[in-house]
C-alpha positions as a Python dict, from the first residue, in 0.01 Angstrom:
ca = {
    (1, 'X'): (0, 0, 0),
    (2, 'X'): (-236, 22, 295),
    (3, 'X'): (-247, -277, 529),
    (4, 'X'): (-529, -295, 784),
    (5, 'X'): (-454, -468, 1113),
    (6, 'X'): (-716, -706, 1246),
    (7, 'X'): (-788, -462, 1527),
    (8, 'X'): (-841, -173, 1285),
    (9, 'X'): (-1075, -385, 1073),
    (10, 'X'): (-1277, -461, 1385),
    (11, 'X'): (-1285, -89, 1467),
    (12, 'X'): (-1414, -11, 1118),
    (13, 'X'): (-1682, -279, 1146),
    (14, 'X'): (-1792, -144, 1487),
    (15, 'X'): (-1815, 208, 1346),
    (16, 'X'): (-2025, 81, 1058),
    (17, 'X'): (-2255, -118, 1285),
    (18, 'X'): (-2306, 173, 1524),
    (19, 'X'): (-2394, 419, 1246),
    (20, 'X'): (-2605, 161, 1061),
    (21, 'X'): (-2845, 159, 1355),
    (22, 'X'): (-2960, 496, 1222),
    (23, 'X'): (-2869, 477, 854),
    (24, 'X'): (-2709, 189, 668),
    (25, 'X'): (-2645, 413, 369),
    (26, 'X'): (-2459, 672, 577),
    (27, 'X'): (-2265, 397, 757),
    (28, 'X'): (-2136, 265, 424),
    (29, 'X'): (-2041, 616, 314),
    (30, 'X'): (-1847, 688, 634),
    (31, 'X'): (-1653, 360, 615),
    (32, 'X'): (-1580, 413, 245),
    (33, 'X'): (-1451, 765, 313),
    (34, 'X'): (-1229, 646, 598),
    (35, 'X'): (-1076, 377, 376),
    (36, 'X'): (-1027, 621, 86),
    (37, 'X'): (-858, 869, 321),
    (38, 'X'): (-597, 608, 418),
    (39, 'X'): (-532, 526, 54),
    (40, 'X'): (-455, 892, -15),
    (41, 'X'): (-196, 893, 263),
    (42, 'X'): (-28, 579, 131),
    (43, 'X'): (146, 791, -133),
    (44, 'X'): (270, 1044, 128),
    (45, 'X'): (261, 862, 461),
    (46, 'X'): (444, 1125, 663),
    (47, 'X'): (178, 1386, 586),
    (48, 'X'): (-17, 1264, 886),
    (49, 'X'): (39, 1421, 1225),
    (50, 'X'): (277, 1248, 1464),
    (51, 'X'): (98, 1092, 1762),
    (52, 'X'): (269, 1257, 2058),
    (53, 'X'): (114, 1018, 2313),
    (54, 'X'): (302, 728, 2156),
    (55, 'X'): (641, 896, 2121),
    (56, 'X'): (731, 711, 1800),
    (57, 'X'): (772, 915, 1480),
    (58, 'X'): (655, 620, 1271),
    (59, 'X'): (313, 624, 1441),
    (60, 'X'): (98, 893, 1286),
    (61, 'X'): (-265, 991, 1258),
    (62, 'X'): (-515, 1151, 1030),
    (63, 'X'): (-871, 1258, 1092),
    (64, 'X'): (-1194, 1159, 926),
    (65, 'X'): (-1527, 1271, 1065),
    (66, 'X'): (-1492, 1243, 1444),
    (67, 'X'): (-1236, 960, 1423),
    (68, 'X'): (-861, 935, 1453),
    (69, 'X'): (-703, 692, 1210),
    (70, 'X'): (-384, 573, 1379),
    (71, 'X'): (-125, 418, 1149),
    (72, 'X'): (240, 315, 1142),
    (73, 'X'): (471, 406, 855),
    (74, 'X'): (635, 81, 750),
    (75, 'X'): (799, 172, 421),
    (76, 'X'): (675, 114, 162),
    (77, 'X'): (341, 45, 333),
    (78, 'X'): (132, 206, 599),
    (79, 'X'): (-29, -19, 857),
    (80, 'X'): (-357, 105, 1001),
    (81, 'X'): (-346, 19, 1371),
    (82, 'X'): (-675, 162, 1496),
    (83, 'X'): (-970, 381, 1411),
    (84, 'X'): (-1098, 544, 1728),
    (85, 'X'): (-1336, 821, 1819),
    (86, 'X'): (-1151, 1140, 1907),
    (87, 'X'): (-1284, 1120, 2264),
    (88, 'X'): (-1174, 758, 2310),
    (89, 'X'): (-847, 654, 2474),
    (90, 'X'): (-675, 488, 2182),
    (91, 'X'): (-373, 362, 2375),
    (92, 'X'): (-564, 75, 2537),
    (93, 'X'): (-553, -144, 2220),
    (94, 'X'): (-172, -112, 2216),
    (95, 'X'): (-116, -214, 2578),
    (96, 'X'): (-88, -582, 2481),
    (97, 'X'): (165, -522, 2198),
    (98, 'X'): (464, -455, 2427),
}
């Protein structure tokens, strides 16, 4: 099962809103594809690449469009932690979790 953190849901909404400024239809398609991509990985959560910046094997990532979908393997679920642009520093949302 895929569980979306509040932060990741906000990220997804922000991505939608930014793209919707140009095309609402494309924004919906991008968000739908990102969500579907995470559901595919729920069956094989370790298929995603380990996030070396974090140093925790349970934190992994997959790509969709120009975004990194950062998730934690929490058997039997995966928890989506963030959806960030590949050029964005994704560690900043995690600074408050320690």
